[in-house]
DRENRONU-308358 format. One record per residue (C-alpha): residue in one letter; y negated, z, x. Coordinates in steps of 0.001 Angstrom, whole numbers, padded with zeros to 6 digits, always signed. Last residue first. Layout:
# DRENRONU-308358
aYZX
...
//
This chain:
# DRENRONU-308358
x-015632+012378-008215
x-019284+011530-009020
x-019808+014313-011582
x-016348+014287-013204
x-016237+013310-016837
x-014543+015438-019449
x-012481+014465-022451
x-010377+012177-020374
x-006983+012625-022042
x-008284+011714-025481
x-010537+009249-023685
x-007473+007177-022883
x-007231+006120-026504
x-010567+004364-026148
x-013541+004226-028529
x-016744+002416-027566
x-019964+004398-027960
x-022258+001875-026299
x-022969+004270-023458
x-019247+004596-022777
x-018870+000822-022713
x-021731+000545-020235
x-020106+003091-017935
x-016826+001202-017985
x-014019+002489-020160
x-010389+002980-019055
x-008254+000868-021393
x-006502-001413-018877
x-004039+001033-017337
x-004081+004474-018946
x-002778+002921-022130
x-002038-000757-021505
x+001661-000104-020963
x+003577+002542-019089
x+005968+003028-016215
x+003635+004918-013854
x+000149+006478-013754
x+000033+007323-017475
x+000700+011065-017225
x-001797+011290-014363
x-004785+010510-016601
x-007580+009699-014170
x-010947+011460-014654
x-013721+009029-015564
x-016719+008999-013240
x-020248+010386-013453
x-023019+008059-012214
x-024584+008253-008761
x-026016+004738-008982
x-024102+003258-006052
x-020968+005284-006735
x-020930+004357-010416
x-021616+000701-009644
x-018782+000521-007143
x-016434+002311-009605
x-016759-000250-012413
x-013063-000285-013381
x-013067+003511-013206
x-009738+005286-013742
x-007668+003414-011164
x-010705+003162-008905
x-010873+006977-008764
x-007166+007105-008047
x-007392+004788-005053
x-010615+004332-003107
x-010716+002530+000235
x-013427+003316+002791
x-014848+000814+005263
x-015987+000907+008892
x-014472+004287+009679
x-015192+007304+011897
x-018516+005873+012993
x-020365+008980+011821
x-022319+006978+009223
x-019109+005432+007892
x-017217+008691+007479
x-020293+010466+006110
x-020836+007782+003462
x-017227+008132+002329
x-017490+011932+002339
x-020505+011829+000030
x-019293+009193-002434
x-015821+010686-002772
x-012836+010258-000522
x-009311+011213-001525
x-007698+009758+001604
x-008205+006148+002645
x-010070+005018+005764
x-010377+001341+006687
x-010898+000583+010393
x-012334-002818+011270
x-011164-004418+014478
x-011157-003026+018025
x-007893-001078+017767
x-006645+001269+020489
x-009587+003682+020517
x-009632+004033+016734
x-005886+004641+016697
x-006199+007357+019320
x-009082+008898+017386
x-006845+009077+014328
x-004098+010849+016229
x-006432+013388+017792
x-008259+014091+014527
x-005010+014761+012708
x-003665+016879+015535
x-006621+019262+015454
x-009673+018395+013307
x-012722+016704+014737
x-012261+013222+013268
x-011115+014490+009878
x-013339+012634+007420
x-011877+013686+005136
x-010471+016949+003782
x-007906+018645+005957
x-005561+018420+004080
x-004746+015508+001816
x-003379+013560+004776
x-004959+010212+005617
x-003605+006756+004853
x-005143+004422+007417
x-005898+000720+006889
x-006143-001305+010120
x-008320-004383+009791
x-008789-008093+010385
x-005860-008346+012775
x-006490-009453+016342
x-002800-009892+017123
x-003011-007705+020222
x-005168-005274+018240
x-002437-004798+015642
x-000026-004134+018511
x-002509-001641+019964
x-002642+000135+016602
x+001147+000536+016698
x+000983+001880+020251
x-001722+004398+019397
x+000508+005138+016437
x+003530+006066+018513
x+001663+007922+021251
x-000326+010098+018849
x+002679+010554+016568
x+004981+011917+019293
x+008082+013419+017638
x+007788+011305+014504
x+008446+012260+010898
x+009623+010877+007559
x+011279+013468+005329
x+010648+011499+002148
x+006874+011678+002720
x+005816+013484+005914
x+002598+011434+006310
x+000981+011917+009699
x+000653+008351+010951
x+000199+006633+007577
x-000315+002992+008599
x-001548-000082+006682
x-001939-003529+008192
x-004473-006320+007670
x-004202-010104+007670
x-006756-012796+006767
x-008594-012952+010123
x-005297-013136+012020
x-004210-016483+010664
x-002275-016782+007442
x+001239-018156+007924
x+001612-017643+011662
x-000198-014318+011153
x+002680-013189+008929
x+005439-014124+011362
x+003752-012613+014405
x+002900-009441+012481
x+006521-009094+011368
x+007736-009572+014943
x+005332-006944+016278
x+006311-004439+013593
x+010003-005003+014380
x+009337-004580+018111
x+007382-001329+017889
x+010546+000785+018056
x+011552-001172+021165
x+008249-000537+022907
x+008453+003117+021920
x+011803+003403+023645
x+014999+003977+021671
x+015338+001364+018954
x+014841-002304+018063
x+016374-003768+021233
x+019649-001969+020520
x+020377+001779+020614
x+019064+002604+017141
x+018131+006165+016181
x+015100+005204+014076
x+014172+007590+011256
x+012868+010617+013162
x+011644+008534+016107
x+009232+006652+013885
x+008328+002992+014079
x+011449+001483+012499
x+011159+003731+009454
x+007447+002885+009175
x+008403-000792+008974
x+010911-000011+006222
x+009009+002467+004051
x+008031+006031+005003
x+004492+005928+003647
x+003097+003198+005900
x+003754-000225+007444
x+002677-002252+004401
x+001368-005539+005835
x-001829-006522+004021
x-002287-010121+002934
x-005078-012658+002496
x-007244-014387-000105
x-004409-014659-002627
x-003828-017884-004519
x-000165-017658-005435
x+000722-020311-002858
x-000874-018135-000165
x+001114-015137-001349
x+004244-017283-001213
x+003623-017964+002473
x+003173-014242+003148
x+006359-013437+001249
x+008202-016121+003188
x+007040-014635+006484
x+007962-011129+005329
x+011415-012395+004381
x+011618-014059+007792
x+011259-010639+009415
x+014196-009500+007278
x+016331-012313+008726
x+015159-011332+012218
x+016666-007863+011575
x+020065-009142+010511
x+021252-010068+014031
x+020824-006471+015173
x+022862-005141+012258
x+020833-003211+009701
x+021899+000389+009238
x+023340+001018+005789
x+021512+003680+003813
x+022769+007200+003047
x+021980+007637-000630
x+018885+009314-002028
x+019565+011949-004652
x+019183+011024-008329
x+016384+010789-010900
x+017019+008598-013941
x+014572+005904-015018
x+017367+003413-015818
x+016252+001300-012833
x+016828+004415-010684
x+014247+006985-009592
x+014900+008335-006100
x+015302+011918-004989
x+014412+014079-002020
x+014908+013571+001692
x+015698+010112+003008
x+019192+009345+004234
x+019834+008430+007878
x+022050+005408+008567
x+019560+003795+010948
x+016997+000980+010829
x+017324+000821+007035
x+019218-001022+004324
x+019921+000094+000755
x+023585+000330-000200
x+025215-002401-002246
x+026101-001577-005846
x+024389-004564-007421
x+021219-003932-005396
x+018879-001841-007537
x+021613+000615-008509
x+022430+000897-004794
x+019343+003056-004392
x+015938+002803-002712
x+013700+004453-000134
x+016042+003345+002686
x+014131+000118+003304
x+011112-000051+000987
x+010008-003582+001879
x+006399-004412+001121
x+003715-007082+001589
x+000364-005992+000106
x-001410-008975-001456
x-005126-009378-000692
x-007764-009878-003407
x-011347-011115-003545
x-013543-010953-006633
x-015990-013384-008244
x-014732-012609-011800
x-013070-016033-011996
x-011546-015170-008614
x-009912-012039-010004
x-008514-013844-013044
x-007152-016716-010946
x-005585-014190-008568
x-003767-012463-011419
x-002455-015615-013103
x-001338-016859-009688
x+000579-013571-009345
x+002709-014536-012313
x+003335-018012-010901
x+004454-016551-007575
x+006686-014085-009429
x+008267-016885-011454
x+008917-018848-008261
x+010737-015912-006720
x+010085-013884-003548
x+006719-012217-004202
x+007896-009151-006108
x+006340-006808-008618
x+007393-003199-009217
x+009040-002605-012584
x+011377+000161-011443
x+011232+001524-007881
x+013124+000801-004673
x+012798-002928-004142
x+012974-004524-000693
x+016550-005684-001116
x+015278-008191-003709
x+012896-009644-001111
x+009209-009483-000135
x+008493-006493-002367
x+004936-006056-003619
x+002902-002897-003035
x-000013-002851-005478
x-002699-005344-004661
x-005532-004752-002235
x-008872-005495-003888
x-011816-006201-001611
x-015557-005621-001981
x-014606-004120-005332
x-016356-005762-008283
x-012995-007276-009269
x-011841-004057-010941
x-011582-005388-014505
x-009999-008576-013151
x-007242-006488-011560
x-006254-004783-014814
x-006630-007930-016917
x-004337-009884-014573
x-001775-007094-014796
x-001782-007371-018590
x-001542-011154-018282
x+001769-010681-016479
x+003204-009957-013035
x+006945-010706-012612
x+009463-008080-011522
x+012237-010149-013128
x+011392-008545-016448
x+007705-007588-016566
x+005659-005732-013953
x+004028-002452-014963
x+005173+000033-012348
x+001629+001173-011346
x+001766+001242-007546
x-001796+001461-006254
x-003059-000472-003227
x-006534+000787-002255
x-009617-000724-003851
//
């Protein structure tokens, strides 16, 4: 199951029993990757997203991992720092931090659930960068204390590590900017810190090489992400998890720039490659049979189908996700999606009002 932000942490960004129920319901996945979880207060950029930097958060996550393990599941925590994708309202009036003082495009949602333009972030001083690396180390150590089976480093979707990687968001002139080797340095240091805590076989990393989210771009994505994949290979990580563009449809190994970039990553990394990009049963099987990927991660379809592995295996119809309940809600659209057996037994769910039709294998 791919990481899915659901904005349902309690006060203090602490996971609760409701979150434990949600993950336990989906424990039949070969591997669950948790929603993105900030490694420090400065790493937050959205309301009600969980953290892994306080004792209460560690205890909350322990409730989740216990529930998953009781259901014979395995779960990794995704380590996250949003960088510039934030607002001073989250940080007692202090500006968000980033590699360079370049604002993101678009708008941010504040703790009061208001939309406002992104602010120009404050560029991290050179001596501050190792302090942020240590936040990832502490987050990884806390994930172990919380009972996780491993961690995934979030280096995708325009967040802090991605901001350091890309030429469009990194204009630094110190050892963390300029050349590709310098832009890779922060990623390398984070990987070193995290693998010190976990060992390489329990660590993965997520990249989104062609995602333009929040105005994120790179002048030479093939070179940049071949280099990033090579760093992951140097550390012998368990897997690289790739976020694919919505167009072209997956798998995209023979398509233009997308195919070129993804082949470069495949060539540079000898570990398992996890593909993620609106796959269904057919395209997922094709990706694996063609050698394009070793595993496929499902996001929205897993959100709406707690028993998705069974439905894919048996060719059963799937619930359609209710987009209105994706974020900032309660149990509705979160823990009340029915399993196939529950549907056959005539159970009643509020969510079914919004899911009046089932998709044939979506």
